[in-house]
DOKOLTI-697599 format. One record per residue (C-alpha): residue number from 0; residue in one letter; chain; x, y, z. Coordinates in nm, 3 decimals. Layout:
REM residues N
<n NUM; res A; chain A; c1 X; c2 Y; c3 Z>
...
This chain:
REM residues 360
<n 0; res X; chain A; c1 -6.232; c2 6.830; c3 -4.717>
<n 1; res X; chain A; c1 -6.336; c2 6.949; c3 -4.376>
<n 2; res X; chain A; c1 -6.478; c2 6.694; c3 -4.137>
<n 3; res X; chain A; c1 -6.829; c2 6.736; c3 -3.999>
<n 4; res X; chain A; c1 -6.690; c2 6.866; c3 -3.670>
<n 5; res X; chain A; c1 -6.450; c2 7.111; c3 -3.834>
<n 6; res X; chain A; c1 -6.707; c2 7.291; c3 -4.048>
<n 7; res X; chain A; c1 -6.915; c2 7.586; c3 -3.938>
<n 8; res X; chain A; c1 -7.272; c2 7.596; c3 -3.825>
<n 9; res X; chain A; c1 -7.559; c2 7.842; c3 -3.832>
<n 10; res X; chain A; c1 -7.874; c2 7.787; c3 -3.638>
<n 11; res X; chain A; c1 -8.121; c2 7.916; c3 -3.386>
<n 12; res X; chain A; c1 -7.850; c2 7.961; c3 -3.124>
<n 13; res X; chain A; c1 -7.540; c2 7.982; c3 -3.334>
<n 14; res X; chain A; c1 -7.410; c2 8.135; c3 -3.653>
<n 15; res X; chain A; c1 -7.316; c2 8.179; c3 -4.013>
<n 16; res X; chain A; c1 -7.178; c2 8.076; c3 -4.345>
<n 17; res X; chain A; c1 -6.945; c2 7.902; c3 -4.593>
<n 18; res X; chain A; c1 -6.851; c2 7.674; c3 -4.896>
<n 19; res X; chain A; c1 -6.912; c2 7.627; c3 -5.271>
<n 20; res X; chain A; c1 -6.937; c2 7.402; c3 -5.577>
<n 21; res X; chain A; c1 -6.977; c2 7.398; c3 -5.951>
<n 22; res X; chain A; c1 -7.225; c2 7.376; c3 -6.235>
<n 23; res X; chain A; c1 -7.335; c2 7.055; c3 -6.408>
<n 24; res X; chain A; c1 -6.992; c2 6.892; c3 -6.393>
<n 25; res X; chain A; c1 -6.757; c2 6.930; c3 -6.098>
<n 26; res X; chain A; c1 -6.408; c2 7.063; c3 -6.167>
<n 27; res X; chain A; c1 -6.121; c2 6.818; c3 -6.101>
<n 28; res X; chain A; c1 -5.889; c2 6.913; c3 -5.819>
<n 29; res X; chain A; c1 -5.603; c2 7.138; c3 -5.927>
<n 30; res X; chain A; c1 -5.260; c2 7.160; c3 -5.771>
<n 31; res X; chain A; c1 -5.248; c2 7.519; c3 -5.650>
<n 32; res X; chain A; c1 -4.992; c2 7.640; c3 -5.399>
<n 33; res X; chain A; c1 -5.211; c2 7.804; c3 -5.137>
<n 34; res X; chain A; c1 -5.037; c2 7.674; c3 -4.825>
<n 35; res X; chain A; c1 -5.059; c2 7.366; c3 -4.609>
<n 36; res X; chain A; c1 -5.284; c2 7.527; c3 -4.351>
<n 37; res X; chain A; c1 -5.065; c2 7.511; c3 -4.042>
<n 38; res X; chain A; c1 -5.198; c2 7.709; c3 -3.748>
<n 39; res X; chain A; c1 -5.029; c2 8.028; c3 -3.643>
<n 40; res X; chain A; c1 -5.122; c2 8.326; c3 -3.436>
<n 41; res X; chain A; c1 -5.186; c2 8.614; c3 -3.675>
<n 42; res X; chain A; c1 -5.367; c2 8.945; c3 -3.691>
<n 43; res X; chain A; c1 -5.688; c2 8.785; c3 -3.568>
<n 44; res X; chain A; c1 -5.681; c2 8.558; c3 -3.259>
<n 45; res X; chain A; c1 -5.589; c2 8.209; c3 -3.373>
<n 46; res X; chain A; c1 -5.592; c2 8.288; c3 -3.745>
<n 47; res X; chain A; c1 -5.426; c2 8.031; c3 -3.972>
<n 48; res X; chain A; c1 -5.175; c2 8.137; c3 -4.235>
<n 49; res X; chain A; c1 -5.264; c2 7.866; c3 -4.490>
<n 50; res X; chain A; c1 -5.572; c2 7.753; c3 -4.678>
<n 51; res X; chain A; c1 -5.742; c2 7.417; c3 -4.738>
<n 52; res X; chain A; c1 -5.917; c2 7.328; c3 -5.063>
<n 53; res X; chain A; c1 -6.284; c2 7.234; c3 -5.038>
<n 54; res X; chain A; c1 -6.417; c2 6.905; c3 -5.181>
<n 55; res X; chain A; c1 -6.763; c2 6.747; c3 -5.207>
<n 56; res X; chain A; c1 -6.844; c2 6.407; c3 -5.351>
<n 57; res X; chain A; c1 -6.473; c2 6.361; c3 -5.415>
<n 58; res X; chain A; c1 -6.449; c2 6.661; c3 -5.649>
<n 59; res X; chain A; c1 -6.326; c2 7.015; c3 -5.598>
<n 60; res X; chain A; c1 -6.587; c2 7.269; c3 -5.498>
<n 61; res X; chain A; c1 -6.643; c2 7.580; c3 -5.712>
<n 62; res X; chain A; c1 -6.922; c2 7.837; c3 -5.706>
<n 63; res X; chain A; c1 -7.038; c2 8.194; c3 -5.746>
<n 64; res X; chain A; c1 -7.166; c2 8.238; c3 -5.394>
<n 65; res X; chain A; c1 -7.252; c2 7.994; c3 -5.117>
<n 66; res X; chain A; c1 -7.377; c2 7.947; c3 -4.762>
<n 67; res X; chain A; c1 -7.383; c2 7.665; c3 -4.508>
<n 68; res X; chain A; c1 -7.556; c2 7.561; c3 -4.187>
<n 69; res X; chain A; c1 -7.531; c2 7.281; c3 -3.931>
<n 70; res X; chain A; c1 -7.806; c2 7.094; c3 -3.745>
<n 71; res X; chain A; c1 -7.807; c2 6.978; c3 -3.382>
<n 72; res X; chain A; c1 -7.650; c2 6.645; c3 -3.481>
<n 73; res X; chain A; c1 -7.359; c2 6.808; c3 -3.660>
<n 74; res X; chain A; c1 -7.485; c2 6.746; c3 -4.015>
<n 75; res X; chain A; c1 -7.378; c2 7.027; c3 -4.244>
<n 76; res X; chain A; c1 -7.570; c2 7.152; c3 -4.547>
<n 77; res X; chain A; c1 -7.405; c2 7.367; c3 -4.812>
<n 78; res X; chain A; c1 -7.594; c2 7.554; c3 -5.084>
<n 79; res X; chain A; c1 -7.449; c2 7.753; c3 -5.372>
<n 80; res X; chain A; c1 -7.503; c2 7.914; c3 -5.708>
<n 81; res X; chain A; c1 -7.344; c2 7.712; c3 -5.985>
<n 82; res X; chain A; c1 -7.006; c2 7.822; c3 -6.112>
<n 83; res X; chain A; c1 -7.115; c2 7.777; c3 -6.474>
<n 84; res X; chain A; c1 -7.492; c2 7.836; c3 -6.452>
<n 85; res X; chain A; c1 -7.761; c2 7.995; c3 -6.236>
<n 86; res X; chain A; c1 -7.889; c2 7.675; c3 -6.073>
<n 87; res X; chain A; c1 -7.912; c2 7.621; c3 -5.697>
<n 88; res X; chain A; c1 -7.710; c2 7.323; c3 -5.570>
<n 89; res X; chain A; c1 -7.714; c2 7.154; c3 -5.230>
<n 90; res X; chain A; c1 -7.489; c2 6.904; c3 -5.053>
<n 91; res X; chain A; c1 -7.505; c2 6.745; c3 -4.708>
<n 92; res X; chain A; c1 -7.187; c2 6.635; c3 -4.528>
<n 93; res X; chain A; c1 -6.973; c2 6.703; c3 -4.836>
<n 94; res X; chain A; c1 -7.161; c2 6.441; c3 -5.040>
<n 95; res X; chain A; c1 -7.227; c2 6.453; c3 -5.415>
<n 96; res X; chain A; c1 -7.445; c2 6.763; c3 -5.469>
<n 97; res X; chain A; c1 -7.807; c2 6.768; c3 -5.578>
<n 98; res X; chain A; c1 -7.922; c2 7.018; c3 -5.840>
<n 99; res X; chain A; c1 -8.258; c2 7.175; c3 -5.758>
<n 100; res X; chain A; c1 -8.413; c2 7.053; c3 -6.083>
<n 101; res X; chain A; c1 -8.682; c2 6.812; c3 -6.204>
<n 102; res X; chain A; c1 -8.597; c2 6.463; c3 -6.326>
<n 103; res X; chain A; c1 -8.563; c2 6.591; c3 -6.682>
<n 104; res X; chain A; c1 -8.323; c2 6.864; c3 -6.577>
<n 105; res X; chain A; c1 -8.565; c2 7.159; c3 -6.574>
<n 106; res X; chain A; c1 -8.444; c2 7.413; c3 -6.319>
<n 107; res X; chain A; c1 -8.679; c2 7.472; c3 -6.026>
<n 108; res X; chain A; c1 -8.465; c2 7.752; c3 -5.886>
<n 109; res X; chain A; c1 -8.265; c2 8.008; c3 -6.084>
<n 110; res X; chain A; c1 -8.065; c2 8.278; c3 -5.912>
<n 111; res X; chain A; c1 -7.810; c2 8.550; c3 -5.983>
<n 112; res X; chain A; c1 -7.710; c2 8.569; c3 -5.614>
<n 113; res X; chain A; c1 -7.574; c2 8.334; c3 -5.347>
<n 114; res X; chain A; c1 -7.851; c2 8.124; c3 -5.183>
<n 115; res X; chain A; c1 -7.874; c2 8.109; c3 -4.804>
<n 116; res X; chain A; c1 -7.944; c2 7.826; c3 -4.558>
<n 117; res X; chain A; c1 -8.037; c2 7.816; c3 -4.189>
<n 118; res X; chain A; c1 -8.111; c2 7.535; c3 -3.945>
<n 119; res X; chain A; c1 -8.436; c2 7.578; c3 -3.753>
<n 120; res X; chain A; c1 -8.616; c2 7.360; c3 -3.498>
<n 121; res X; chain A; c1 -8.817; c2 7.226; c3 -3.794>
<n 122; res X; chain A; c1 -8.518; c2 7.147; c3 -4.012>
<n 123; res X; chain A; c1 -8.303; c2 7.313; c3 -4.278>
<n 124; res X; chain A; c1 -8.456; c2 7.603; c3 -4.470>
<n 125; res X; chain A; c1 -8.302; c2 7.737; c3 -4.791>
<n 126; res X; chain A; c1 -8.363; c2 8.091; c3 -4.919>
<n 127; res X; chain A; c1 -8.275; c2 8.243; c3 -5.254>
<n 128; res X; chain A; c1 -8.350; c2 8.551; c3 -5.463>
<n 129; res X; chain A; c1 -8.526; c2 8.452; c3 -5.782>
<n 130; res X; chain A; c1 -8.441; c2 8.604; c3 -6.117>
<n 131; res X; chain A; c1 -8.768; c2 8.799; c3 -6.076>
<n 132; res X; chain A; c1 -8.637; c2 8.966; c3 -5.756>
<n 133; res X; chain A; c1 -8.881; c2 8.785; c3 -5.525>
<n 134; res X; chain A; c1 -8.738; c2 8.584; c3 -5.234>
<n 135; res X; chain A; c1 -8.821; c2 8.214; c3 -5.211>
<n 136; res X; chain A; c1 -8.771; c2 7.946; c3 -4.946>
<n 137; res X; chain A; c1 -8.794; c2 7.568; c3 -4.922>
<n 138; res X; chain A; c1 -8.706; c2 7.279; c3 -4.692>
<n 139; res X; chain A; c1 -8.539; c2 6.946; c3 -4.752>
<n 140; res X; chain A; c1 -8.592; c2 6.590; c3 -4.633>
<n 141; res X; chain A; c1 -8.310; c2 6.406; c3 -4.460>
<n 142; res X; chain A; c1 -8.264; c2 6.064; c3 -4.301>
<n 143; res X; chain A; c1 -8.103; c2 5.963; c3 -3.973>
<n 144; res X; chain A; c1 -7.771; c2 5.900; c3 -4.148>
<n 145; res X; chain A; c1 -7.710; c2 6.253; c3 -4.272>
<n 146; res X; chain A; c1 -7.837; c2 6.205; c3 -4.629>
<n 147; res X; chain A; c1 -8.071; c2 6.428; c3 -4.827>
<n 148; res X; chain A; c1 -8.384; c2 6.233; c3 -4.922>
<n 149; res X; chain A; c1 -8.597; c2 6.500; c3 -5.092>
<n 150; res X; chain A; c1 -8.597; c2 6.862; c3 -5.207>
<n 151; res X; chain A; c1 -8.901; c2 7.066; c3 -5.106>
<n 152; res X; chain A; c1 -9.118; c2 7.297; c3 -5.311>
<n 153; res X; chain A; c1 -9.031; c2 7.666; c3 -5.323>
<n 154; res X; chain A; c1 -9.262; c2 7.917; c3 -5.151>
<n 155; res X; chain A; c1 -9.252; c2 8.292; c3 -5.213>
<n 156; res X; chain A; c1 -9.203; c2 8.528; c3 -4.919>
<n 157; res X; chain A; c1 -9.522; c2 8.741; c3 -4.928>
<n 158; res X; chain A; c1 -9.600; c2 9.108; c3 -4.856>
<n 159; res X; chain A; c1 -9.407; c2 9.248; c3 -5.154>
<n 160; res X; chain A; c1 -9.068; c2 9.136; c3 -5.026>
<n 161; res X; chain A; c1 -8.864; c2 9.217; c3 -5.339>
<n 162; res X; chain A; c1 -8.494; c2 9.295; c3 -5.384>
<n 163; res X; chain A; c1 -8.266; c2 9.351; c3 -5.686>
<n 164; res X; chain A; c1 -8.236; c2 9.011; c3 -5.849>
<n 165; res X; chain A; c1 -7.859; c2 8.994; c3 -5.800>
<n 166; res X; chain A; c1 -7.876; c2 9.065; c3 -5.425>
<n 167; res X; chain A; c1 -7.916; c2 8.775; c3 -5.177>
<n 168; res X; chain A; c1 -8.141; c2 8.789; c3 -4.871>
<n 169; res X; chain A; c1 -7.980; c2 8.785; c3 -4.527>
<n 170; res X; chain A; c1 -8.144; c2 8.528; c3 -4.299>
<n 171; res X; chain A; c1 -8.095; c2 8.440; c3 -3.931>
<n 172; res X; chain A; c1 -8.272; c2 8.155; c3 -3.750>
<n 173; res X; chain A; c1 -8.448; c2 8.248; c3 -3.426>
<n 174; res X; chain A; c1 -8.574; c2 8.047; c3 -3.128>
<n 175; res X; chain A; c1 -8.915; c2 7.884; c3 -3.176>
<n 176; res X; chain A; c1 -9.012; c2 7.642; c3 -3.451>
<n 177; res X; chain A; c1 -8.889; c2 7.760; c3 -3.790>
<n 178; res X; chain A; c1 -8.884; c2 8.128; c3 -3.693>
<n 179; res X; chain A; c1 -8.641; c2 8.349; c3 -3.883>
<n 180; res X; chain A; c1 -8.558; c2 8.714; c3 -3.939>
<n 181; res X; chain A; c1 -8.496; c2 8.820; c3 -4.298>
<n 182; res X; chain A; c1 -8.321; c2 9.142; c3 -4.406>
<n 183; res X; chain A; c1 -8.291; c2 9.264; c3 -4.763>
<n 184; res X; chain A; c1 -8.214; c2 9.569; c3 -4.974>
<n 185; res X; chain A; c1 -8.527; c2 9.726; c3 -5.122>
<n 186; res X; chain A; c1 -8.592; c2 9.695; c3 -5.493>
<n 187; res X; chain A; c1 -8.672; c2 10.061; c3 -5.559>
<n 188; res X; chain A; c1 -8.442; c2 10.235; c3 -5.310>
<n 189; res X; chain A; c1 -8.128; c2 10.181; c3 -5.105>
<n 190; res X; chain A; c1 -8.333; c2 10.126; c3 -4.788>
<n 191; res X; chain A; c1 -8.272; c2 9.799; c3 -4.600>
<n 192; res X; chain A; c1 -8.586; c2 9.625; c3 -4.476>
<n 193; res X; chain A; c1 -8.646; c2 9.353; c3 -4.221>
<n 194; res X; chain A; c1 -8.930; c2 9.106; c3 -4.189>
<n 195; res X; chain A; c1 -9.003; c2 8.854; c3 -3.914>
<n 196; res X; chain A; c1 -9.139; c2 8.505; c3 -3.972>
<n 197; res X; chain A; c1 -9.306; c2 8.355; c3 -3.667>
<n 198; res X; chain A; c1 -9.270; c2 7.984; c3 -3.719>
<n 199; res X; chain A; c1 -9.448; c2 7.893; c3 -3.400>
<n 200; res X; chain A; c1 -9.736; c2 8.135; c3 -3.335>
<n 201; res X; chain A; c1 -9.866; c2 8.233; c3 -2.992>
<n 202; res X; chain A; c1 -10.110; c2 8.470; c3 -2.824>
<n 203; res X; chain A; c1 -9.872; c2 8.763; c3 -2.853>
<n 204; res X; chain A; c1 -9.754; c2 8.729; c3 -3.213>
<n 205; res X; chain A; c1 -9.951; c2 8.560; c3 -3.491>
<n 206; res X; chain A; c1 -9.776; c2 8.291; c3 -3.691>
<n 207; res X; chain A; c1 -9.649; c2 8.346; c3 -4.044>
<n 208; res X; chain A; c1 -9.480; c2 8.638; c3 -4.219>
<n 209; res X; chain A; c1 -9.520; c2 8.985; c3 -4.069>
<n 210; res X; chain A; c1 -9.516; c2 9.316; c3 -4.253>
<n 211; res X; chain A; c1 -9.170; c2 9.436; c3 -4.365>
<n 212; res X; chain A; c1 -9.030; c2 9.741; c3 -4.184>
<n 213; res X; chain A; c1 -8.760; c2 9.987; c3 -4.287>
<n 214; res X; chain A; c1 -8.455; c2 9.945; c3 -4.064>
<n 215; res X; chain A; c1 -8.391; c2 10.305; c3 -3.968>
<n 216; res X; chain A; c1 -8.097; c2 10.474; c3 -4.135>
<n 217; res X; chain A; c1 -7.956; c2 10.151; c3 -4.280>
<n 218; res X; chain A; c1 -7.922; c2 10.215; c3 -4.653>
<n 219; res X; chain A; c1 -7.702; c2 10.033; c3 -4.900>
<n 220; res X; chain A; c1 -7.657; c2 9.948; c3 -5.265>
<n 221; res X; chain A; c1 -7.571; c2 9.593; c3 -5.158>
<n 222; res X; chain A; c1 -7.721; c2 9.316; c3 -4.947>
<n 223; res X; chain A; c1 -7.672; c2 9.326; c3 -4.568>
<n 224; res X; chain A; c1 -7.520; c2 9.054; c3 -4.349>
<n 225; res X; chain A; c1 -7.721; c2 8.920; c3 -4.055>
<n 226; res X; chain A; c1 -7.670; c2 8.687; c3 -3.760>
<n 227; res X; chain A; c1 -7.836; c2 8.597; c3 -3.429>
<n 228; res X; chain A; c1 -7.665; c2 8.492; c3 -3.108>
<n 229; res X; chain A; c1 -7.868; c2 8.319; c3 -2.838>
<n 230; res X; chain A; c1 -7.632; c2 8.378; c3 -2.545>
<n 231; res X; chain A; c1 -7.619; c2 8.746; c3 -2.641>
<n 232; res X; chain A; c1 -7.992; c2 8.748; c3 -2.727>
<n 233; res X; chain A; c1 -7.930; c2 8.991; c3 -3.011>
<n 234; res X; chain A; c1 -7.968; c2 9.016; c3 -3.384>
<n 235; res X; chain A; c1 -7.665; c2 9.183; c3 -3.541>
<n 236; res X; chain A; c1 -7.661; c2 9.334; c3 -3.889>
<n 237; res X; chain A; c1 -7.370; c2 9.469; c3 -4.094>
<n 238; res X; chain A; c1 -7.390; c2 9.652; c3 -4.425>
<n 239; res X; chain A; c1 -7.192; c2 9.857; c3 -4.674>
<n 240; res X; chain A; c1 -7.325; c2 10.211; c3 -4.668>
<n 241; res X; chain A; c1 -7.391; c2 10.421; c3 -4.975>
<n 242; res X; chain A; c1 -7.064; c2 10.597; c3 -4.886>
<n 243; res X; chain A; c1 -6.885; c2 10.257; c3 -4.908>
<n 244; res X; chain A; c1 -6.802; c2 10.254; c3 -4.535>
<n 245; res X; chain A; c1 -6.900; c2 9.949; c3 -4.328>
<n 246; res X; chain A; c1 -7.161; c2 9.981; c3 -4.053>
<n 247; res X; chain A; c1 -7.309; c2 9.751; c3 -3.790>
<n 248; res X; chain A; c1 -7.610; c2 9.765; c3 -3.559>
<n 249; res X; chain A; c1 -7.786; c2 9.528; c3 -3.321>
<n 250; res X; chain A; c1 -8.132; c2 9.461; c3 -3.181>
<n 251; res X; chain A; c1 -8.227; c2 9.288; c3 -2.857>
<n 252; res X; chain A; c1 -8.442; c2 8.990; c3 -2.959>
<n 253; res X; chain A; c1 -8.808; c2 9.075; c3 -2.912>
<n 254; res X; chain A; c1 -8.750; c2 9.450; c3 -2.938>
<n 255; res X; chain A; c1 -8.855; c2 9.655; c3 -3.239>
<n 256; res X; chain A; c1 -8.564; c2 9.898; c3 -3.205>
<n 257; res X; chain A; c1 -8.218; c2 9.873; c3 -3.358>
<n 258; res X; chain A; c1 -7.927; c2 10.050; c3 -3.191>
<n 259; res X; chain A; c1 -7.754; c2 10.342; c3 -3.364>
<n 260; res X; chain A; c1 -7.517; c2 10.234; c3 -3.642>
<n 261; res X; chain A; c1 -7.147; c2 10.198; c3 -3.567>
<n 262; res X; chain A; c1 -6.897; c2 10.272; c3 -3.844>
<n 263; res X; chain A; c1 -6.621; c2 10.012; c3 -3.854>
<n 264; res X; chain A; c1 -6.290; c2 10.186; c3 -3.914>
<n 265; res X; chain A; c1 -6.216; c2 10.388; c3 -4.226>
<n 266; res X; chain A; c1 -6.187; c2 10.113; c3 -4.489>
<n 267; res X; chain A; c1 -6.439; c2 10.101; c3 -4.771>
<n 268; res X; chain A; c1 -6.591; c2 9.826; c3 -4.982>
<n 269; res X; chain A; c1 -6.788; c2 9.799; c3 -5.303>
<n 270; res X; chain A; c1 -6.950; c2 9.468; c3 -5.201>
<n 271; res X; chain A; c1 -7.159; c2 9.318; c3 -4.921>
<n 272; res X; chain A; c1 -6.978; c2 9.233; c3 -4.597>
<n 273; res X; chain A; c1 -6.994; c2 8.888; c3 -4.441>
<n 274; res X; chain A; c1 -7.028; c2 8.824; c3 -4.068>
<n 275; res X; chain A; c1 -7.033; c2 8.540; c3 -3.815>
<n 276; res X; chain A; c1 -7.087; c2 8.537; c3 -3.438>
<n 277; res X; chain A; c1 -6.955; c2 8.263; c3 -3.210>
<n 278; res X; chain A; c1 -7.158; c2 8.099; c3 -2.933>
<n 279; res X; chain A; c1 -7.017; c2 8.340; c3 -2.676>
<n 280; res X; chain A; c1 -7.123; c2 8.644; c3 -2.880>
<n 281; res X; chain A; c1 -6.791; c2 8.767; c3 -3.021>
<n 282; res X; chain A; c1 -6.731; c2 8.734; c3 -3.392>
<n 283; res X; chain A; c1 -6.585; c2 8.876; c3 -3.711>
<n 284; res X; chain A; c1 -6.682; c2 9.087; c3 -4.009>
<n 285; res X; chain A; c1 -6.493; c2 9.054; c3 -4.338>
<n 286; res X; chain A; c1 -6.486; c2 9.265; c3 -4.653>
<n 287; res X; chain A; c1 -6.323; c2 9.286; c3 -4.993>
<n 288; res X; chain A; c1 -6.173; c2 9.638; c3 -4.977>
<n 289; res X; chain A; c1 -6.246; c2 9.916; c3 -5.223>
<n 290; res X; chain A; c1 -6.022; c2 10.212; c3 -5.304>
<n 291; res X; chain A; c1 -5.970; c2 10.449; c3 -5.595>
<n 292; res X; chain A; c1 -6.262; c2 10.297; c3 -5.784>
<n 293; res X; chain A; c1 -6.126; c2 9.942; c3 -5.764>
<n 294; res X; chain A; c1 -6.242; c2 9.640; c3 -5.560>
<n 295; res X; chain A; c1 -5.968; c2 9.399; c3 -5.466>
<n 296; res X; chain A; c1 -5.662; c2 9.349; c3 -5.256>
<n 297; res X; chain A; c1 -5.615; c2 9.151; c3 -4.938>
<n 298; res X; chain A; c1 -5.938; c2 9.060; c3 -4.761>
<n 299; res X; chain A; c1 -5.984; c2 9.259; c3 -4.439>
<n 300; res X; chain A; c1 -6.115; c2 9.125; c3 -4.106>
<n 301; res X; chain A; c1 -6.246; c2 9.305; c3 -3.797>
<n 302; res X; chain A; c1 -6.346; c2 9.150; c3 -3.464>
<n 303; res X; chain A; c1 -6.687; c2 9.241; c3 -3.321>
<n 304; res X; chain A; c1 -6.787; c2 9.216; c3 -2.954>
<n 305; res X; chain A; c1 -7.099; c2 9.273; c3 -2.750>
<n 306; res X; chain A; c1 -7.098; c2 9.575; c3 -2.519>
<n 307; res X; chain A; c1 -7.415; c2 9.645; c3 -2.324>
<n 308; res X; chain A; c1 -7.275; c2 9.978; c3 -2.202>
<n 309; res X; chain A; c1 -7.297; c2 10.126; c3 -2.553>
<n 310; res X; chain A; c1 -7.623; c2 10.236; c3 -2.719>
<n 311; res X; chain A; c1 -7.539; c2 10.018; c3 -3.020>
<n 312; res X; chain A; c1 -7.480; c2 9.714; c3 -2.798>
<n 313; res X; chain A; c1 -7.160; c2 9.634; c3 -2.991>
<n 314; res X; chain A; c1 -6.805; c2 9.752; c3 -3.045>
<n 315; res X; chain A; c1 -6.549; c2 9.651; c3 -3.304>
<n 316; res X; chain A; c1 -6.174; c2 9.648; c3 -3.341>
<n 317; res X; chain A; c1 -5.962; c2 9.777; c3 -3.629>
<n 318; res X; chain A; c1 -5.943; c2 9.607; c3 -3.968>
<n 319; res X; chain A; c1 -5.651; c2 9.370; c3 -4.026>
<n 320; res X; chain A; c1 -5.547; c2 9.212; c3 -4.354>
<n 321; res X; chain A; c1 -5.599; c2 8.838; c3 -4.400>
<n 322; res X; chain A; c1 -5.260; c2 8.682; c3 -4.335>
<n 323; res X; chain A; c1 -5.191; c2 8.502; c3 -4.664>
<n 324; res X; chain A; c1 -5.225; c2 8.827; c3 -4.860>
<n 325; res X; chain A; c1 -5.416; c2 8.651; c3 -5.141>
<n 326; res X; chain A; c1 -5.678; c2 8.845; c3 -5.337>
<n 327; res X; chain A; c1 -6.004; c2 8.651; c3 -5.318>
<n 328; res X; chain A; c1 -6.341; c2 8.673; c3 -5.492>
<n 329; res X; chain A; c1 -6.654; c2 8.563; c3 -5.303>
<n 330; res X; chain A; c1 -6.592; c2 8.535; c3 -4.929>
<n 331; res X; chain A; c1 -6.808; c2 8.410; c3 -4.643>
<n 332; res X; chain A; c1 -6.758; c2 8.368; c3 -4.269>
<n 333; res X; chain A; c1 -6.914; c2 8.104; c3 -4.046>
<n 334; res X; chain A; c1 -6.883; c2 7.998; c3 -3.684>
<n 335; res X; chain A; c1 -6.865; c2 7.663; c3 -3.507>
<n 336; res X; chain A; c1 -6.889; c2 7.697; c3 -3.130>
<n 337; res X; chain A; c1 -6.622; c2 7.961; c3 -3.054>
<n 338; res X; chain A; c1 -6.426; c2 7.928; c3 -3.379>
<n 339; res X; chain A; c1 -6.470; c2 8.124; c3 -3.702>
<n 340; res X; chain A; c1 -6.382; c2 8.010; c3 -4.053>
<n 341; res X; chain A; c1 -6.361; c2 8.188; c3 -4.385>
<n 342; res X; chain A; c1 -6.449; c2 8.042; c3 -4.723>
<n 343; res X; chain A; c1 -6.310; c2 8.215; c3 -5.030>
<n 344; res X; chain A; c1 -6.332; c2 8.148; c3 -5.403>
<n 345; res X; chain A; c1 -6.058; c2 8.213; c3 -5.652>
<n 346; res X; chain A; c1 -6.169; c2 8.477; c3 -5.899>
<n 347; res X; chain A; c1 -6.044; c2 8.309; c3 -6.216>
<n 348; res X; chain A; c1 -6.183; c2 7.955; c3 -6.167>
<n 349; res X; chain A; c1 -6.422; c2 7.988; c3 -5.867>
<n 350; res X; chain A; c1 -6.250; c2 7.705; c3 -5.676>
<n 351; res X; chain A; c1 -6.321; c2 7.720; c3 -5.305>
<n 352; res X; chain A; c1 -6.074; c2 7.726; c3 -5.013>
<n 353; res X; chain A; c1 -6.126; c2 7.760; c3 -4.638>
<n 354; res X; chain A; c1 -5.923; c2 7.851; c3 -4.331>
<n 355; res X; chain A; c1 -5.962; c2 7.916; c3 -3.958>
<n 356; res X; chain A; c1 -5.972; c2 8.291; c3 -3.900>
<n 357; res X; chain A; c1 -6.031; c2 8.325; c3 -3.528>
<n 358; res X; chain A; c1 -6.103; c2 8.180; c3 -3.183>
<n 359; res X; chain A; c1 -6.302; c2 8.373; c3 -2.922>
């Protein structure tokens, strides 16, 4: 189990994702030879060769899609879709998970897609796509000791924000209250849309949810990936195009314009990418590759850097295969300070493992 300091964060001035768990009953730990996790320089700067199994509440973590975020005190929240059901689960600091249900077990959140979590100035906010395709969000209560004390009520994102019910939203926390930017694939077309939530309100921009806008030429059959970096002062989005190639674009915070898309190498994918930016702005994008009509093979990683001399504001390096050569299912990247981690689930039992994939 990762310590609080070793696990990734995602917040108003930091980054992205990770982790997973199981349905009603947690799966006992299994002895699987994945590697001891010793550090070694690899294809990405500082990438480990081995993996570490994920635990929460003393039991092995399994899932069908997860995310995580860290607050200013280092508390980490992980949310996931159950490995054996469609419930939303949540854990803080690797404690025994809570199911988002009533006392009699009635589910208050059902999803076919990984839920998302961000840390804002007003606390943790969890987002998920409902089985009706609408996007919902809620907060949690926590005490000074890093324990969850209450699960909030779900609110629907307004203004006809609807996506296919098996596609997650992409959410990035922004400076100012509980402000966020949300990107999602449209429900009736491949167009990707973005919508801003002003969680503070001022004379320039009214508080609350704004009207969704189409994000230029960004089209996809899958959900995008999104992150914000405060030192870079940019939102960065990555997506799998309708041609299966991977693209990225960025927007200076406060601007309404996104830079021209950049195609990342020649590899293709049949799934959403995942992305994380470190505090200094550099980061990684990861994909499950796709070729000859088949998704699978070694997970591929590409470094991404800011570059103010380019119209896109970013440049990327070539794809490199994840060093262990294992074929993974769900993958997510997250960043803690200047380090990036990957979480990956085994396809046959959904058990979760993590490793360090880069230092920048």
